[in-house]
C-alpha positions as CSV (number, residue, x, y, z in Angstrom):
1,X,106.3,97.2,125.6
2,X,108.3,97.3,122.3
3,X,109.8,100.4,120.7
4,X,111.0,100.3,117.1
5,X,112.4,103.1,115.0
6,X,111.5,103.5,111.3
7,X,113.7,106.4,110.6
8,X,113.6,110.2,111.2
9,X,111.1,110.7,114.0
10,X,108.8,107.8,113.2
11,X,108.5,105.1,116.0
12,X,106.2,102.3,116.7
13,X,105.2,101.9,120.4
14,X,103.5,98.6,120.9
15,X,101.8,97.0,123.9
16,X,99.5,94.0,124.1
17,X,96.5,96.3,123.9
18,X,97.5,99.0,121.5
19,X,99.9,100.3,118.9
20,X,101.1,103.9,118.5
21,X,102.9,105.4,115.5
22,X,104.6,108.7,115.9
23,X,105.4,111.3,113.1
24,X,105.1,109.0,110.1
25,X,107.4,110.3,107.4
26,X,107.1,110.3,103.6
27,X,109.4,108.8,100.9
28,X,111.0,112.2,100.3
29,X,113.0,111.7,103.5
30,X,114.8,108.7,101.9
31,X,113.3,106.2,104.3
32,X,111.1,103.4,102.9
33,X,108.6,102.9,105.7
34,X,106.3,99.9,105.3
35,X,102.6,100.2,105.6
36,X,101.7,99.5,109.2
37,X,98.5,99.1,111.3
38,X,98.0,101.3,114.4
39,X,95.4,102.4,116.8
40,X,96.9,105.9,117.4
41,X,99.0,108.2,115.3
42,X,100.6,111.4,116.6
43,X,101.7,114.3,114.4
44,X,104.0,116.8,116.0
45,X,103.6,119.4,113.2
46,X,102.3,119.5,109.7
47,X,105.4,118.9,107.6
48,X,105.4,115.9,105.2
49,X,108.4,114.3,106.9
50,X,106.3,114.1,110.0
51,X,102.6,113.8,109.0
52,X,102.6,111.2,106.2
53,X,99.6,109.3,107.8
54,X,98.7,107.5,104.6
55,X,101.2,104.8,105.5
56,X,99.1,103.8,108.5
57,X,96.5,101.2,107.9
58,X,93.3,100.5,109.9
59,X,91.2,103.3,111.3
60,X,93.7,105.0,113.7
61,X,92.8,108.0,115.9
62,X,95.1,110.8,114.6
63,X,96.2,113.4,117.2
64,X,97.5,116.6,115.7
65,X,97.8,119.1,118.6
66,X,97.8,119.8,122.3
67,X,95.3,118.3,124.7
68,X,94.6,115.3,126.9
69,X,93.4,112.0,125.3
70,X,92.6,108.5,126.6
71,X,92.5,105.9,123.9
72,X,92.6,102.1,124.3
73,X,93.9,102.4,127.9
74,X,96.7,104.8,126.9
75,X,96.7,108.3,128.5
76,X,98.2,110.8,126.1
77,X,99.1,114.5,126.7
78,X,100.0,116.9,123.9
79,X,102.0,119.9,125.0
80,X,102.5,123.0,122.9
81,X,106.1,124.0,122.1
82,X,107.9,125.7,119.2
83,X,109.7,124.5,116.2
84,X,112.4,127.2,116.6
85,X,114.0,129.4,119.2
86,X,111.9,132.5,118.3
87,X,108.5,131.2,119.7
88,X,107.4,129.9,116.3
89,X,108.2,132.9,114.2
90,X,110.4,130.9,111.8
91,X,108.8,127.4,111.7
92,X,105.6,127.5,113.7
93,X,104.5,125.4,116.6
94,X,105.4,121.8,117.6
95,X,103.5,119.4,119.8
96,X,105.4,117.2,122.3
97,X,103.4,114.0,123.2
98,X,103.7,111.9,126.3
99,X,102.2,108.4,126.5
100,X,101.4,106.6,129.7
101,X,101.4,102.9,128.8
102,X,102.4,99.7,130.6
103,X,103.3,101.7,133.7
104,X,105.8,103.8,131.8
105,X,105.8,107.4,130.5
106,X,107.2,107.8,127.0
107,X,107.9,111.3,125.6
108,X,108.3,112.1,121.9
109,X,109.6,115.6,121.5
110,X,108.7,115.9,117.8
111,X,110.7,118.7,116.1
112,X,111.4,120.6,119.3
113,X,113.4,123.7,118.3
114,X,114.3,125.1,121.7
115,X,115.2,124.1,125.3
116,X,111.9,123.8,127.1
117,X,110.8,126.4,129.6
118,X,110.6,125.6,133.3
119,X,106.9,125.2,133.1
120,X,107.3,122.8,130.2
121,X,110.0,120.8,132.1
122,X,107.6,120.4,135.0
123,X,104.9,119.0,132.5
124,X,107.5,116.5,131.3
125,X,108.6,115.2,134.6
126,X,109.0,111.5,135.4
127,X,109.8,110.5,131.8
128,X,110.8,106.8,131.5
129,X,111.9,106.9,127.8
130,X,112.7,110.1,125.9
131,X,112.6,110.2,122.1
132,X,114.7,113.3,121.3
133,X,115.8,115.0,118.1
134,X,119.6,115.6,118.0
135,X,120.6,116.5,114.4
136,X,120.3,120.3,114.5
137,X,119.1,122.1,111.4
138,X,115.4,122.5,112.0
139,X,115.5,121.1,115.6
140,X,117.7,121.3,118.7
141,X,121.3,120.3,118.1
142,X,123.5,117.7,120.0
143,X,124.5,120.2,122.7
144,X,121.0,121.4,123.3
145,X,119.7,117.9,123.3
146,X,122.2,116.9,126.0
147,X,121.0,119.9,128.0
148,X,117.3,118.8,127.6
149,X,118.3,115.3,128.8
150,X,120.0,116.8,131.9
151,X,116.9,118.8,132.7
152,X,114.4,116.0,132.2
153,X,116.5,113.1,133.6
154,X,114.8,110.3,131.8
155,X,115.7,106.6,132.5
156,X,116.4,105.9,128.8
157,X,117.1,108.3,125.9
158,X,116.6,107.3,122.2
159,X,118.0,109.9,119.7
160,X,116.1,110.5,116.5
161,X,116.1,113.0,113.6
162,X,119.8,112.8,112.6
163,X,121.8,112.0,109.6
164,X,121.9,108.4,108.3
165,X,123.0,106.8,105.0
166,X,119.4,106.9,103.7
167,X,118.3,110.3,104.9
168,X,117.8,112.7,102.0
169,X,118.3,115.9,104.0
170,X,121.3,117.4,105.7
171,X,121.5,116.9,109.5
172,X,124.3,116.2,112.0
173,X,125.3,112.6,112.7
174,X,124.3,111.0,116.0
175,X,128.0,110.8,117.0
176,X,127.9,114.4,118.0
177,X,125.1,113.7,120.6
178,X,126.8,110.6,121.8
179,X,130.0,112.6,122.4
180,X,128.0,115.2,124.3
181,X,126.6,112.5,126.5
182,X,129.9,110.8,127.0
183,X,128.5,107.5,125.5
184,X,130.4,107.1,122.2
185,X,130.6,103.3,122.4
186,X,126.8,102.6,122.1
187,X,125.9,99.8,119.7
188,X,122.7,100.0,117.7
189,X,120.0,97.4,118.3
190,X,116.9,96.4,116.3
191,X,114.3,96.9,119.0
192,X,114.0,98.1,122.6
193,X,111.8,96.1,125.0
194,X,111.1,97.9,128.3
195,X,109.3,97.1,131.5
196,X,108.2,99.3,134.3
197,X,110.1,97.3,136.9
198,X,113.3,97.1,135.0
199,X,114.6,100.6,134.2
200,X,118.2,101.8,134.6
201,X,118.8,104.2,137.5
202,X,121.3,106.2,135.6
203,X,120.2,107.8,132.3
204,X,121.1,105.4,129.5
205,X,121.3,106.2,125.7
206,X,119.9,103.5,123.4
207,X,120.6,103.6,119.7
208,X,118.0,101.9,117.4
209,X,118.5,100.7,113.9
210,X,115.8,101.9,111.6
211,X,113.5,99.2,110.3
212,X,112.7,98.9,106.6
């Protein structure tokens, strides 16, 4: 399967049988995301930098909350979490989505605002690829993100929701997270292609360039 990043928390997960778009973001973020076709769209919470579904063409199934879903051979679980450290009192709820596709388990943490509970960690076990916010502000920061990685022990980590030259809001740069992970020398790449039988044994951080 292919994983591409379109900026902020928006990714395209693509297999031969289906395409998933996560947290499509609007132009106010500073990213110019092209109109794309997809079978499935997931929305972690109802803010315009995460729910701009009008950029997705076709007739996608839009998932907006917790539950279990099976669409086009992809098994998806939405897990209820919070957008802050006060159980949603400041910014409300957030949905973490996991996708079982091509023999892999992909996890998109959305705008997670806290370190997950033990129960939530158990629900997020055996993650192959973790898409994790690292920029602080309205989500977990670099140190908290590194803690989440150590708890979940994914094969591959892809940071998201951090400062770039195009982002129109203030967040921390990804360099803080790379320093926390001891992987400062990571070079960005355009796309990640992953296969179930070819995953690193040690957790590896992958930086993606956002696609215009």
